[in-house]
KOLVEX-733574 format. One record per residue: residue in one letter; x negated, y, z of N, C-alpha, C in turn. Coordinates in steps of 0.1 Angstrom, whole numbers, padded with zeros to 4 digits, always signed. Atoms other than C-alpha are relative to their C-alpha. Example, Ala and Ser with C-alpha at 12.3 -4.5 7.8 and 13.67 -1.06 7.14 Angstrom:
A-0009-0012+0000-0123-0045+0078-0009+0012+0000
S+0009-0011+0000-0137-0011+0071+0008+0011+0008
//
This chain:
M-0006+0004+0013-0987+0712+1203+0013+0008-0002
A-0012-0006+0005-0953+0720+1189+0013-0004+0009
H-0013+0003-0006-0917+0722+1203+0009-0004-0011
I-0008+0005+0012-0895+0701+1180+0014-0004+0005
L-0014+0004-0003-0857+0696+1180+0004-0010-0011
V-0005+0010+0009-0843+0664+1165+0015-0001+0002
I-0015+0000+0000-0806+0665+1156+0004-0012-0009
D-0005+0011+0008-0791+0632+1145+0011-0007+0009
D-0010+0007-0008-0759+0613+1155-0003-0014+0003
N+0005+0014-0003-0778+0580+1155-0010+0000+0011
S+0009+0000-0012-0793+0574+1189-0013-0007-0003
D+0013+0007+0003-0819+0549+1175-0009+0009-0008
I+0009-0010+0007-0832+0576+1151-0005+0010+0009
R+0005-0010-0010-0834+0602+1179-0011-0006+0008
Y+0010+0007-0009-0852+0577+1201-0013-0002-0008
I+0012+0003+0008-0877+0566+1174-0008+0013-0003
L+0007-0013+0003-0885+0602+1163-0006+0006+0013
S+0005-0006-0013-0888+0614+1200-0013-0008+0004
E+0011+0007-0004-0912+0586+1207-0012+0003-0008
I+0011-0003+0010-0934+0592+1176-0005+0014+0003
L+0004-0014-0001-0935+0629+1182-0006+0003+0014
T+0006-0002-0014-0942+0628+1220-0013-0007+0001
D+0013+0007+0000-0969+0602+1214-0011+0009-0007
N+0009-0009+0007-0985+0628+1191-0002+0014+0008
G+0002-0012-0008-0984+0655+1219+0010+0011-0001
H-0010-0010+0002-0953+0674+1209+0011-0001+0011
T-0012+0000-0009-0924+0684+1232+0012-0001-0009
V-0011+0003+0008-0892+0671+1219+0013+0001+0007
S-0013-0001-0005-0856+0680+1225+0009-0008-0010
S-0008+0007+0010-0827+0661+1209+0015+0003+0002
A-0015-0002-0001-0790+0665+1201+0007-0010-0009
D-0007+0010+0008-0764+0641+1188+0009+0006-0010
D-0008-0006+0011-0746+0666+1166-0005+0014-0002
G+0005-0014+0003-0751+0700+1150+0004+0010+0010
K-0004-0011-0010-0731+0720+1175-0009+0000+0012
I+0009+0001-0012-0752+0707+1204-0014+0005-0004
G+0013-0005+0005-0783+0713+1183-0001+0015-0001
M+0000-0015+0002-0774+0749+1175+0001+0007+0014
A+0000-0005-0014-0766+0755+1212-0014+0000+0006
L+0014+0001-0005-0801+0744+1220-0009+0011-0006
T+0008-0010+0007-0816+0768+1195+0003+0014+0006
D-0003-0013-0006-0798+0797+1214-0008+0002+0013
T+0007-0001-0013-0817+0789+1246-0015-0005+0000
N+0014+0005+0002-0850+0774+1233-0006+0005-0013
Q+0007-0003+0012-0876+0783+1208-0007-0012-0006
Y+0006+0012+0006-0886+0756+1183-0009+0004-0011
D+0009-0002+0011-0914+0753+1159+0004-0008-0013
L-0005+0009+0011-0897+0726+1138+0013-0006+0004
I-0013+0007-0002-0862+0712+1135+0002-0010-0010
I-0003+0011+0009-0855+0678+1121+0015-0003+0001
T-0015+0002-0001-0818+0674+1112+0005-0010-0010
D-0007+0009+0009-0797+0647+1097+0010+0009-0008
I-0010-0008+0008-0773+0659+1070+0014-0004+0003
V-0013+0005-0002-0743+0637+1076+0002-0003+0015
M-0003+0002-0014-0730+0641+1112+0014+0006+0003
P-0013-0005-0004-0698+0647+1130-0001+0014+0007
N-0001-0013-0007-0687+0681+1145-0006+0012-0008
M+0007-0011+0008-0712+0702+1125-0011-0007-0008
D+0010+0007+0008-0731+0687+1096-0013+0007-0002
G+0014-0006+0002-0767+0693+1086+0000+0012-0009
I+0000-0012+0009-0758+0717+1058+0004+0012+0008
E-0004-0011-0009-0741+0739+1084-0011+0004+0009
V+0011-0002-0009-0770+0735+1107-0011+0008-0007
I+0010-0007+0008-0795+0745+1080+0003+0014-0003
T-0004-0014+0003-0775+0775+1070-0001+0009+0012
E+0001-0008-0012-0773+0787+1106-0014+0003+0004
I+0014-0001-0003-0809+0781+1113-0007+0010-0008
K+0006-0009+0010-0819+0800+1082+0004+0015+0003
M-0004-0014-0004-0799+0830+1094-0005+0005+0013
K+0004-0004-0014-0808+0830+1131-0014-0001+0003
H+0014+0003-0002-0843+0816+1130-0008-0003-0013
P+0006+0002+0013-0858+0822+1096-0014-0006-0001
N+0014+0005+0000-0893+0812+1106-0002-0014+0004
V+0001+0014-0004-0885+0778+1119-0001-0010-0012
K+0002+0010+0010-0897+0749+1098+0012-0010+0001
I-0011+0009+0000-0869+0725+1088-0003-0013-0009
I+0001+0013+0007-0870+0688+1078+0015-0005+0000
A-0013+0005+0001-0837+0675+1065-0001-0015-0003
M+0000+0015+0002-0830+0637+1067+0014-0004-0005
T-0012+0005+0005-0804+0618+1048-0001-0015-0004
G-0002+0014+0005-0793+0582+1042+0012-0001-0009
G-0012+0000+0008-0763+0593+1023+0012-0003+0009
S-0012+0003-0007-0727+0585+1033+0009-0009-0009
A-0009+0009+0008-0698+0564+1021+0005+0008-0012
K-0005-0008+0011-0687+0593+0999-0010+0007-0009
L+0010-0008+0007-0719+0611+0990-0014-0008-0001
D+0013+0007+0002-0751+0596+0975-0012+0007+0007
R+0012-0005-0007-0784+0600+0994-0008+0010-0009
D+0007-0009+0008-0801+0616+0964+0007+0013-0002
F-0008-0013+0002-0773+0641+0959-0002+0009+0013
L+0002-0008-0012-0776+0651+0996-0014+0005+0001
A+0013-0004-0001-0813+0653+0994-0002+0012-0010
G+0001-0011+0010-0810+0676+0963+0007+0013+0006
I-0006-0012-0006-0786+0699+0982-0009+0006+0010
S+0009-0005-0011-0811+0701+1011-0012+0008-0007
K+0011-0007+0007-0839+0710+0987+0004+0014-0006
A-0006-0013+0005-0817+0737+0971+0001+0010+0011
M-0002-0009-0011-0812+0752+1005-0014+0004+0006
R+0014-0004-0003-0850+0756+1007-0005-0005+0014
V+0006+0006-0012-0857+0733+1036-0015-0003-0003
D+0014+0002+0002-0894+0726+1041-0003-0014-0006
K+0002+0013+0005-0892+0689+1035+0013-0008+0001
V-0011+0009+0000-0866+0662+1028-0005-0014+0002
I+0004+0014-0002-0869+0627+1042+0012-0009-0002
T-0012+0009+0001-0846+0599+1031-0002-0012+0009
K-0001+0011-0009-0835+0571+1054+0002-0012-0009
P+0009+0002-0011-0847+0545+1060-0014+0007-0003
F+0012-0007+0001-0880+0563+1066-0012-0009+0006
N+0012+0006-0005-0916+0551+1072-0005+0009+0011
V+0005-0008-0011-0929+0563+1106-0012+0008-0003
R+0012-0007+0004-0963+0572+1092+0003+0011-0009
D-0004-0011+0009-0947+0593+1065+0006+0011+0008
V-0006-0010-0008-0927+0612+1091-0012+0008+0007
Q+0011-0006-0007-0959+0618+1111-0008+0009-0009
K+0008-0007+0010-0977+0630+1080+0007+0013-0003
V-0008-0011+0004-0949+0654+1070+0000+0011+0012
V+0000-0009-0012-0947+0669+1106-0013+0006+0001
D+0014-0005-0001-0985+0673+1108-0002+0011-0011
E+0002-0009+0012-0985+0690+1073+0008+0013+0003
L-0008-0012-0003-0957+0714+1083-0005+0009+0011
L+0005-0007-0012-0973+0723+1116-0014+0003-0001
N+0014-0003+0002-1007+0726+1101-0009-0007+0010
V+0008+0007-0010-1021+0700+1125-0012-0007-0006
//
């Protein structure tokens, strides 16, 4: 199956996604911020990266920009629940404008995430 990187500052989200994806046969790595996630992309090859948008140290917009430059063939799913200052729909719109492959809003349905991952990986 696929090698997937999950980048999210919320440990519960990382855990849930890791469980779902490994149960479906994927190999999953995770990072709690964009800097750590980008460091992992320097030493590992991923088929899919799922990144939160609002994170400390390096946000998802920066992550997406760097991935697009360094690894243009990697599929990207952006996730957002919004923030205190920015609306969830606004952040989802920015992600779409950056040409990510899919945008998932939080809270998300586990089955919907599985479907999107399978769709992007042509499973």
